[in-house]
N, C-alpha and C positions, 0 to 999 in steps of 0.2 A: 652244697658240693664243694664252692670253692673253700669253705671253711674247714671240712675234713681234709682237702690236698694238702691245705697248709699246715693244718696239725700232723698231717704223716710228712711231709717234708722235714718239720721240726724234728717229730721225733725220731726220723731217719739221722738228720746231723747230730743230735745227743748221742744216739747210739754209735754212731761211728767216733764220735770223741770220749767217749767213755769205753768202748772196747778195744781199740788197738793199744797196743803193749804199753806198759808206763816206761818212758823213758826220758829224764830231764837231761837235756846239754844245755852248758852254759858255756860260753867261751868269752873270754876276757884276755885283754893283753897283760901280759907283765912283766915289769923292767925285768931283763934278763932273763926272759923266758919266753917260749912261744907261747902260742894260744892255749887257755887251760880248758879244759874238759870233765864233765863228769856225768856221767853216763852208764846206766844198769849198774850204780852201786861200786863203780870205779873212778877213782880221780885220777887223769894223766894231762901230761902236759911235757915239755922239753926245757933241758937245763943246758946251758953252756957248758959243758965238763965230758971227761971221760967214765966209764960205767964205774971204773973202780974209785974215784973221784966221789962220784955220787954216792954210792956205797957207804964210803967211809964217813962223808957227811950224812948220810941218814943215821948211820949208829951213834957219831955224836950227839946228833939232834936228838934221836929218842933218847938217850942216855940224859940229856938236859931236860928233858919230858918228864922222867920217873919211869920210862917204859921199858921193860924190859927185853934187850934181843938174845931171842934162840939160838937163831943161825944165821950167816953173813958168809956170803962168797963173791965172786966176782972173777972176770976174765978181761980179756982185750975186747970182748963182745958185747957182753951181758953182764948182770948180776944179778945178786936176791937177797932180800933182807925180810926173817919171819921173826916178830915180835908180839910179846902179852900185855896188856894194859894190867893195873892189879884188879880189873872186875873180869880178867879174862877173855877180854875180844883179842881175836888174834888181829894181829896187823901183818900184812904180807905189800913188800914192797920192792915191784920188778924194774929192771932195770936193762933198754936195750941200745947201743951203739947207733945212732943215725950218720954221724960223721967222726971225723978224726978227733972234734972237740965238741959234739953233740949227743945227748944222750935221751932216750925219750924214757920218762919215769911214770910207774902207774903204781898208785898206792890204794888197797882196798882194805877197809876195817871191817872184819867179823864179815858174816855172810852176804850180807845185804847190804853193807857200806854205811858209812857215816860220813857225809860230806863236810862238815864242819870240823871234824878232827882231822882227816884227810888234808884239809887245806891248811890248817894248822900245822901239822907235821910237814907239808911241802915247803911253806912259810920258814920252818926251821930248818929245811935242809937249805932251800935257796939262802939262808943267813950264812950257812957254814961252807959256800965253796967261793 
């Protein structure tokens, strides 16, 4: 009887672990930026810059990486950059003002995300500020 209860408990634990929605969240400190998160296919962090500055840095970073910028816009409170890679992966960068000199940035590559490329883009943007 004890063995079947243990097996049942183990099976329940494994079921809970595999049935919960997959969500990977990574937090790490970055110089000049706040916490870095990657969840549900989107990379997000904060940068010490206005939305307009982040959009301009994003355009420059993507150009340096050989990625074609399709659209770009910014205001005092937000901004957006849309681009495509040579393999036709869509890149969407969104920016929202948090304070006068801090903005939240979100980077999504294609539908399901690409953490490595998102991080590369973020680091390039950060280097342009």
